[in-house]
C-alpha positions as CSV (number, residue, x, y, z in Angstrom):
1,M,-14.5,-1.1,-16.7
2,D,-15.4,-3.3,-19.7
3,D,-13.6,-3.1,-23.1
4,V,-16.5,-1.3,-24.8
5,K,-16.7,1.4,-22.2
6,L,-12.9,1.8,-22.3
7,G,-13.0,2.2,-26.0
8,R,-15.7,4.9,-25.7
9,V,-13.6,6.8,-23.1
10,V,-10.5,6.8,-25.4
11,R,-12.6,8.0,-28.3
12,V,-14.2,10.8,-26.3
13,L,-10.9,12.0,-24.8
14,R,-9.2,11.9,-28.1
15,R,-11.9,14.0,-29.8
16,R,-11.9,16.5,-27.0
17,R,-8.3,17.2,-27.8
18,G,-9.0,17.4,-31.5
19,W,-6.7,14.5,-32.4
20,S,-7.0,11.9,-35.1
21,Q,-6.4,8.3,-34.3
22,A,-3.1,8.6,-36.0
23,Q,-2.1,11.6,-33.9
24,L,-3.0,9.8,-30.7
25,G,-1.1,6.7,-31.8
26,L,2.0,8.9,-32.5
27,R,1.9,10.3,-29.0
28,A,1.4,6.9,-27.4
29,G,4.0,5.2,-29.6
30,V,1.5,2.8,-31.2
31,S,-0.2,2.4,-34.6
32,Q,-3.4,4.0,-35.7
33,D,-4.8,0.4,-36.2
34,L,-4.3,-0.3,-32.5
35,I,-6.1,2.9,-31.5
36,S,-9.0,1.9,-33.7
37,L,-9.0,-1.6,-32.2
38,I,-9.3,-0.1,-28.7
39,E,-12.0,2.4,-29.6
40,R,-14.0,-0.4,-31.2
41,G,-14.1,-2.2,-27.9
42,H,-11.3,-4.8,-28.3
43,A,-8.9,-3.6,-25.7
44,G,-8.7,-7.1,-24.3
45,R,-6.5,-8.0,-27.4
46,C,-3.9,-5.4,-26.3
47,P,-1.2,-5.7,-23.7
48,V,-2.0,-3.8,-20.5
49,A,1.2,-1.7,-20.8
50,T,0.0,-0.5,-24.2
51,I,-3.4,0.5,-22.9
52,R,-1.7,2.5,-20.1
53,R,0.5,4.3,-22.7
54,V,-2.6,5.3,-24.7
55,L,-4.4,6.6,-21.7
56,G,-1.3,8.3,-20.4
57,A,-1.1,10.2,-23.7
58,L,-4.6,11.5,-22.9
59,D,-3.6,12.4,-19.4
60,A,-5.8,9.6,-18.1
61,G,-5.3,6.5,-16.1
62,V,-7.2,3.3,-15.4
63,E,-7.8,1.4,-12.1
64,W,-8.3,-2.3,-12.8
65,Q,-11.1,-4.1,-10.9
66,V,-11.0,-7.9,-10.8
67,S,-14.3,-9.7,-10.3
68,W,-14.5,-13.2,-8.9
69,R,-17.4,-15.4,-7.7
70,S,-20.0,-12.6,-7.3
71,G,-17.9,-10.4,-5.0
72,E,-16.1,-13.1,-2.9
73,L,-12.8,-11.7,-3.9
74,D,-13.1,-8.7,-1.6
75,R,-13.8,-11.1,1.3
76,V,-10.7,-13.2,0.4
77,L,-8.5,-10.1,0.3
78,D,-9.9,-8.8,3.5
79,Q,-9.2,-12.1,5.2
80,R,-5.6,-12.1,4.1
81,H,-5.2,-8.6,5.4
82,A,-6.9,-9.5,8.7
83,D,-4.6,-12.5,9.1
84,L,-1.5,-10.3,8.5
85,V,-2.7,-7.8,11.1
86,G,-3.3,-10.6,13.5
87,L,0.2,-11.9,13.1
88,T,1.6,-8.4,13.6
89,V,-0.3,-7.9,16.8
90,L,0.9,-11.3,18.1
91,L,4.5,-10.3,17.4
92,L,4.2,-6.8,19.0
93,R,2.5,-8.2,22.1
94,R,5.2,-10.8,22.4
95,Y,7.7,-8.0,22.8
96,E,5.3,-6.2,25.3
97,W,4.0,-3.5,23.1
98,V,0.6,-2.0,23.8
99,T,-1.4,-2.1,20.6
100,E,-4.5,-0.4,19.1
101,L,-6.1,-1.7,15.9
102,E,-7.8,0.1,13.0
103,V,-7.2,3.6,14.4
104,T,-9.3,5.9,12.2
105,Y,-8.5,9.6,11.7
106,S,-9.9,12.6,10.0
107,R,-7.8,15.7,10.4
108,F,-7.6,18.8,8.2
109,G,-9.2,16.9,5.3
110,E,-6.9,13.9,5.6
111,R,-8.7,10.7,6.4
112,G,-7.6,7.1,6.8
113,S,-7.1,4.2,9.1
114,I,-3.9,3.0,10.7
115,D,-3.8,-0.8,10.8
116,V,-1.8,-1.0,14.1
117,L,-0.5,1.6,16.5
118,G,2.1,0.3,18.9
119,W,3.1,2.0,22.1
120,W,6.1,1.4,24.3
121,P,5.4,3.3,27.5
122,T,8.8,3.2,29.0
123,A,10.5,4.9,26.0
124,R,7.4,6.7,25.0
125,S,7.9,5.2,21.5
126,L,5.1,5.1,19.0
127,L,5.0,2.7,16.1
128,V,2.8,3.1,13.0
129,V,2.3,-0.2,11.3
130,E,0.9,-0.7,7.8
131,A,0.0,-4.3,6.9
132,K,-0.3,-4.9,3.2
133,S,-1.5,-8.3,1.9
134,E,-0.2,-7.1,-1.5
135,I,1.7,-4.0,-2.8
136,V,-0.3,-2.5,-5.6
137,S,1.3,1.0,-5.8
138,V,4.5,1.6,-4.0
139,E,4.3,5.4,-4.3
140,S,0.8,5.7,-2.9
141,T,1.7,3.3,-0.1
142,L,4.6,5.4,0.9
143,R,2.7,8.6,0.6
144,K,-0.1,7.4,2.8
145,L,2.3,6.0,5.4
146,D,4.0,9.4,5.5
147,E,0.7,10.9,6.3
148,M,0.0,8.5,9.1
149,V,3.3,9.0,10.7
150,R,2.9,12.8,10.5
151,L,-0.5,12.6,12.2
152,A,0.2,9.7,14.6
153,G,1.5,11.9,17.5
154,P,-1.6,14.0,17.8
155,I,-3.9,11.0,17.2
156,W,-2.3,9.0,19.9
157,S,-2.3,11.9,22.4
158,E,-5.9,12.5,21.8
159,R,-6.7,8.8,22.1
160,L,-5.1,8.6,25.5
161,A,-6.2,12.0,26.6
162,S,-2.6,12.4,27.7
163,P,-1.5,15.6,29.4
164,K,0.7,18.0,27.6
165,G,4.3,16.9,27.4
166,S,3.6,13.2,27.8
167,G,3.2,12.3,24.2
168,P,5.5,10.1,22.1
169,L,9.2,11.0,22.0
170,A,9.8,9.0,18.9
171,I,7.5,7.9,16.1
172,S,8.6,5.0,13.9
173,R,7.1,3.2,10.9
174,L,6.9,-0.5,9.9
175,I,5.4,-2.0,6.8
176,V,4.5,-5.7,7.1
177,L,4.1,-8.0,4.1
178,P,3.3,-11.7,3.7
179,A,6.3,-13.8,3.2
180,T,5.4,-14.9,-0.4
181,R,7.5,-15.1,-3.5
182,T,5.3,-12.5,-5.1
183,E,5.8,-9.9,-2.5
184,Y,9.6,-10.6,-2.3
185,R,9.8,-10.1,-6.1
186,R,7.8,-6.8,-5.8
187,V,10.1,-5.5,-3.2
188,D,13.1,-6.5,-5.2
189,R,11.7,-4.7,-8.3
190,H,11.6,-1.5,-6.3
191,A,14.8,-2.2,-4.2
192,A,16.1,1.4,-4.4
193,L,12.8,2.9,-3.3
194,F,12.2,0.4,-0.5
195,G,15.8,0.5,0.6
196,E,15.6,4.3,1.1
197,A,12.2,4.3,2.8
198,F,12.7,1.2,4.9
199,P,16.4,0.5,5.6
200,V,15.8,-1.7,8.6
201,R,14.9,-5.3,7.7
202,G,14.2,-8.7,9.2
203,A,16.2,-9.5,12.4
204,A,17.2,-5.9,12.9
205,V,13.5,-5.0,13.0
206,R,12.9,-7.6,15.7
207,R,15.9,-6.4,17.8
208,W,14.5,-2.9,17.7
209,L,11.0,-4.1,18.7
210,R,12.5,-5.8,21.7
211,K,14.2,-2.6,22.8
212,P,13.1,0.5,20.8
213,V,15.7,3.2,20.9
214,G,15.3,6.2,18.6
215,T,13.2,6.0,15.5
216,M,13.0,3.1,13.1
217,A,11.8,2.7,9.5
218,G,11.5,-1.0,8.8
219,L,10.1,-3.7,6.6
220,L,9.2,-7.2,7.8
221,F,7.9,-10.3,6.0
222,L,5.7,-12.4,8.1
223,T,4.3,-15.9,7.7
224,E,2.5,-18.3,10.1
225,T,4.1,-21.4,11.5
226,S,2.3,-24.6,12.0
227,D,1.6,-23.7,15.7
228,G,0.2,-20.3,14.8
229,R,3.2,-18.2,15.7
230,T,4.9,-15.7,13.5
231,A,7.9,-17.1,11.8
232,R,11.1,-15.2,11.3
233,D,11.8,-13.1,8.2
234,V,13.7,-15.2,5.7
């Protein structure tokens, strides 16, 4: 969304509520002059946090879209995600997990794709893996992963056409992130939330992967070594 269109949206939503620019500014904690600036198509001169506050006062939000080199950005991001999934599969197969990639589902109006489903036949342990090349929204990531875990049992049983009573005994979750300073900082910024949702980290995740007992909720940072293998979490 460009600055001019954003300004028009703010103006229309403000008028629908019957507010003046001053009234909107009061609710958003900004000046009338700043509201006027945004509505005149100059949102680029305002901090992002300020624009979010103004839209929030109007019960609206914005999703930023970055353009780069005529659409090449999507391909770059997709490649980073594909590389991360590839590293995850190498790690799981090293520990003798059976893996399925890009498992799509559509059940009761809930749709999505599980990056990796891992299966440990001996323990009948199922692992739902979400690989994120970057964390954009922590809340939406956790919410979607909860959905995947809830549906993973029936999805896997249907995929294997397994007889009744032979499905997973335990369903665990793992989020995999690239071992970059940016992602470390993002996790640190939401330490309490990540700590509650994914209490198992690093070496403890790997120990569980070698011998899965019970359920596990883990977070693992992965990077690639010079010989193409996954390096340990640092």
